[in-house]
Structures are given as structure tokens and as C-alpha cells.
C-alpha positions, 0 to 999 in steps of 0.5 A: 257488922255495917249499918244501914239507915232505911227512911221509907216512903208508902207507895199509893199501893202500901197506903191502900193496904196500910191494915196490912203493914204490921205483917209487911213489918214481920215479913221484912224483919225474917227476910233480914233475918234470912239474909244474916242481918237484923232490924235494929229499930222500926219507927213509924213517922210523921212528915215526908217519910212514913218509916225510918228503920236501922239494919245490920247486913254483913255487905252492901251487897246483901243490904242492897239485895234485900232492900230491892226485893222489899221494894219490888214488892211495890208498897215502900220506896227506900232512901238508904244510906250506910250509918257509922256507929259513934265508935266508927266515927271516931276510929274514922276521924282520928285516921285523919293525916 
């Protein structure tokens, strides 16, 4: 299943309601699972980003739909990148001419 690394920044709204973030994490996990995916990890960070999460989804469209839905709630802004495992990277690089 394709993997996606999301870096999240809390919005002003998200910071004001930071005490609700454990419930928001649970809601995000549920949304990911209902879409046929899974949250592999969730880390709160120090620095430019507030959260890093690795997610799996069946396809790009599903990932985009779930992340847009979560972002539309106004608590976070996401930067998401498609991620390739070591095995996938080896396969891609091994297929180069």
C-alpha cells in the first residue's frame, strides 16, 4: 500500500485548542482507517513542524481526500510527500537503464 509522510503545522485555531489534540489524533486515525488506510506513526515535533505522521492509503486519491478533510477542520496545515520504502527504492533504482 502506498505510504505518505505528512508534516503538519498547527494553525492558530489548532494551538488555541491544543488540549483537544489527543481527541483529534484519535479522530484522524479513525478517518484514515475508515478510508482503508492506517497510521503507522505520529510524532509531535520541536522545530518548524509540529507533527510528523506516516500514513498508508490505498491510492493517491484516497490520501488526498482524507488529508483535505482533516485540513478543512482548520486545526492543521499539511505538507505531504509520497514515500517509498527501502525495497521500493531498490526496485526503482534497479530498473534504471
